[in-house]
C-alpha positions in Angstrom: -40.0 44.0 26.5 -38.5 40.5 26.2 -34.8 40.5 25.1 -35.2 37.5 22.9 -38.1 39.1 20.9 -35.9 41.0 18.4 -34.0 37.7 17.7 -37.3 35.9 17.0 -38.4 38.6 14.6 -35.1 38.5 12.8 -35.2 34.6 12.6 -38.8 34.8 11.2 -37.8 37.4 8.6 -34.8 35.4 7.5 -36.9 32.2 7.2 -39.6 34.1 5.2 -37.0 35.5 2.8 -35.4 32.1 2.2 -38.7 30.5 1.6 -39.6 33.2 -1.0 -36.3 32.8 -2.8 -36.6 29.0 -2.9 -40.0 29.2 -4.6 -38.6 31.4 -7.4 -37.0 29.5 -10.3 -33.4 30.3 -11.2 -32.8 29.7 -15.0 -29.0 29.7 -14.6 -29.0 27.1 -11.9 -31.5 24.9 -13.9 -29.3 25.1 -17.0 -26.1 24.1 -15.1 -27.9 21.2 -13.4 -29.2 20.0 -16.7 -25.8 20.0 -18.3 -24.3 18.1 -15.4 -27.1 15.5 -15.6 -26.5 15.1 -19.3 -22.8 14.5 -18.9 -23.2 12.0 -16.1 -26.0 10.0 -17.9 -23.8 9.1 -20.9 -21.9 5.9 -20.8 -18.1 6.5 -20.8 -15.7 4.5 -22.8 -12.7 4.7 -20.5 -14.5 2.8 -17.7 -15.1 -0.1 -20.0 -11.6 0.0 -21.3 -10.3 0.0 -17.8 -12.2 -3.1 -17.0 -10.6 -4.9 -19.9 -7.1 -3.8 -18.8 -7.8 -5.0 -15.2 -9.0 -8.4 -16.4 -6.0 -8.7 -18.7 -3.6 -7.8 -15.9 -5.3 -10.4 -13.7 -5.0 -13.1 -16.3 -1.3 -12.1 -16.8 -0.6 -12.4 -13.1 -2.3 -15.7 -12.9 -0.3 -17.1 -15.8 3.0 -15.9 -14.3 2.2 -17.4 -10.9 1.3 -20.7 -12.5 4.6 -20.7 -14.4 6.6 -20.0 -11.3 4.7 -22.4 -9.0 4.2 -25.4 -11.4 7.9 -26.4 -11.9 8.5 -26.4 -8.1 5.6 -28.8 -7.5 6.5 -31.4 -10.1 8.7 -34.3 -8.9 12.2 -34.5 -10.1 13.4 -37.6 -12.0 16.6 -38.3 -9.9 17.1 -37.8 -6.2 19.7 -35.2 -5.3 23.1 -36.6 -4.4 24.2 -35.9 -0.8 27.1 -33.5 -0.3 30.1 -34.9 1.6 31.5 -32.8 4.4 35.2 -32.2 4.6 36.9 -34.2 7.4 40.3 -32.6 7.3 41.1 -30.0 9.9 43.1 -26.9 8.8 46.6 -26.7 10.0 47.7 -23.8 12.3 51.2 -22.4 12.0 53.2 -22.2 15.2 54.1 -18.5 14.6 50.4 -17.7 14.5 49.9 -19.5 17.9 52.7 -17.5 19.4 51.2 -14.3 18.2 47.9 -15.2 19.7 49.5 -16.0 23.1 51.2 -12.6 23.0 47.9 -10.8 22.3 46.2 -12.7 25.1 49.0 -11.8 27.5 48.9 -8.2 26.6 45.1 -8.1 27.1 45.2 -9.5 30.7 44.9 -7.2 33.6 47.9 -7.6 36.0 45.8 -6.6 39.0 43.1 -9.1 38.3 43.0 -12.0 40.8 
């Protein structure tokens, strides 16, 4: 006896059982499928309203971007006046310079050549 023979009989039996069950009508499944098809076939209002909101938002964004971009692109009537730089140098106090020399002297390494 071939060891795969019981497996073949089991597979044929399962396939026959599934074919018989598939040929029988199931009223509960049919009613559920019918109700799903009826719900999906009706046009829904929220999708149409969402389209109007999306188009309104797009129009609002275009209007705002035009208001922000347009003034920058228009030429100005008078050229801007140049800014003059300061030519005076700030004065340094002698005490500050002495303090800086002291800090520099303290920071030096005496063994450095």
